N, C-alpha and C positions, 0 to 999 in steps of 0.2 A: 595680401601680405600678412605675415604672422603677427602675433601679439608682441608689440615692441614698446619697451619702457625705458626712458632715460633716467639714469641714476647719477645725481650730482653730489659728490662729497663736499661738505663745507663745515669742517669742525672749527671751533673757536680756539683761542689760546696759542696762535702762532707766535713764536718768539723772535725770529729773525726780522719779520715785518709784522708789527702789531695789527691784529684784526685784518690780516691780508685778504681774506676772502670777501670782505665787504669794503675794501679800499677802492676808491674810484679812479677810473681812467676815462677821460673825456666825458665826465659827468655821470658815468654809470659804474656801479661796483662790478668787481670781477664776477660775483655771483649773478648779477643781472645780465651781464654779457652772455654768460653760458645759458641761462634760462631763455633769453631772447632767441639765441640760435636754435635751441630745441623747439621753441614755439613756432619757428618758421620752417622747420623740417616738415616735409609732406608725409613722412612715414612714422615718426614718433607719435605714439598715441597718448602718452601720459608722461609727466615729468615729476619725479620725486626727489626731494633734497634730503640727504642724510646729514643731520647736524645734531650736535649736543647742546645747542644754544637756543633758548626761547627767542632771543632777539633776532638771530639769524633766521629762525623758523618764520617769524612774523614778516621779515623782509622777503623771504622766498615766496610766501603766499601772496604778498602784494605785487610781486613780479609775475605771478601766474603759475607758480609751481604748487605742488602738494607737499605737505609735511605730516603724514599720518602717524608718525612716531618720532621720538627723540632717540638719538644714539647714546648708549650708555657711556659713562665716563671712562670705564675700564678699556674701551676700544676707541677712545678719542684722544689719546696722547700722542706725543712726538714719535713714539716707536710703534704705534699701532699700524697694522698692515691694511692694504687694500682688501685682502681676502676677508678680514674681520668685518669691515663695514658692509661689504657686498653680501656675505653670508648672513649677517644680521638682518639686512633688508629682505633677502629672499626668505629667510625663516619667518619673518613677520608676515610677508605676503602669503606664504604657504599656509600659515596658521589662521589668518584672518580673511583672506580673499582668495586669490589664486596666483600661481606662479606665471609670470610672463614667459614667453618662449625665449626672448632675447632681451639682454640688458645693453643699453648704449651708455658706456661709462664716459662722462664728460667732466673734466677737471676744470674748476674755475681759474686755475693758475695759467691756463692758455686761453685768454679771452677772445682773441680775434679769429672768428671762424666763418666759413661760408656754409650756410645750411645745405646747399646743393652737394657739397663734398660729404657732409654727414650722411645724406641720403645715399650717395654713391657708395660709401663704405658699407652701409647697411645692406644694400642690394648685393654687393660683392660677396658678403659673407653668407647671406641667406640663400643665395643661388648656388652654393657649392655644398658638398657633403663631407669633405675629407679634412677640414680644418677644425681645430678645437676652439679657436678664437681669432679675432682680427685685432691687430695693433697698428696704430698710425706711427710712421717713422718719416724722418727726412734725411737726405744724404748729408754726411759730414763734409765740411769744407776741406778737410784733410783726411785721407784714409787712415784708419786706426793702425794699419800695417806700417805706417811711418812713425809711430809713437814708440816710446821706450818704457822699459821697466828696469828696476835696479835688481841685479841678480844676487845670488847667495854670497858672492865674494865682494859685493858692494860696487860693482861696475855696471855701466849701462849695457843693455842688450835690447834688440828689437822685440817688441811685444809679440809673444806667441809665435816667433819664427826661430825655431831651434837651429843653432849653428850658422845663422845668417851673419854676414859681414856688416858691421855697423855702418860702413859707408853707403850701403844700399839705401839707407834712409834719405840720402841726398838725391836719389833718382826722382824724375818727374812723377807727379801724383798720378798721371795717366798710366803709369806702369804698374800700379797697384790696384787690386780689386776695390770697388767702392764699398764703403761701410756706412752704417746708418745709426742715427740716434732714435731711440723711442721717444716720442713726444706725447703731449697731452691733448692732441687735437680731437681724436675720437677712438675709442676701443669698442668693439662689438663682442659681447660675451654670450655664451649659451647657458641658460639656467640649468638645463638638464646635465650638461657636462660638469658644471660647478657642484651641483648637488651629488653627483655620482662619484666624483674624484677628489673633492676637497681642494681644488685648484681653480684659479681664475682663468689662466691662459693655456696651460698644458704645453705640450712639446711640438704641436703641429699648428703653428700660428701663421695665419695669412698676413703678409705685410700690406699696408695701405700707405702708399707714398704721398706725402703732402708737401706743399711748399715749406721752406724753413720757417719755424715759428719761435717765438720767445716765450719761455716759461718763467713765471715770476717766483723768485726765491729771495731776492735782495732788493734794496732801495735802488741800486743801479739798474736792475731789471725794470722797475717801474719807470725810471727816467727814460729808458730805451723805448718802452711801450708808449709813453707820452710823445716821444719824438716820432715814432711810427704813426701814431694817431694824427698828429699835426700834419704829416706829409700825405696821409691817405684819408681824407674826410669821408670818402665813400664808405669806409668801414662802418661808420656810424649810421649813415643813411640806409645801408643794406639791412640792418637789424632793427633800427628804431624809427624809421621814417613813418 
């Protein structure tokens, strides 16, 4: 298998939920959950955490990851993009070591993962040649074709369906194409594509369908994850036994 590196972004300074990335669920921080899943992957060879925080860096190392550099403050704010931290990591690796062939992007805000699914995603992407990246998605409970936008005259219209009658939204969901949410379960990226095009994903992205997952953005999301953890104790055993 090719040279495969997991890259976990964990900036400090979250405003909606303070220190979100090191907040605990079931006795383990979001950061620790993500590192543990990578450690139990059979294909990931190395785990690097990209953070701007010495505290987060110390924690990441204690959980088994590497932090060979700190992320600059100017690309660690609320409006910083994924491309910025990925490009920074690749530039550091290129200048100090060597570029990995593939980056497995693991977001701490989606903590509950099956390492076998991570490996399945990696194999799916590596074994093909016509995709620029792989992104994990799960099916939306309601098709986006049943949702509305407000048009230029202030009235409701079906999203992206020109000339459609509004009552069509009342049709059964089975009559609409399924639509999908991108989630933070696992993305697999090509270092070569990123360096050549200045993009993370590009326009030929392989979908990797996962079970529905909860991504943490609010206190309510944490409460939901605590509920899921209490109902599914095997989640903990799978990663921390």
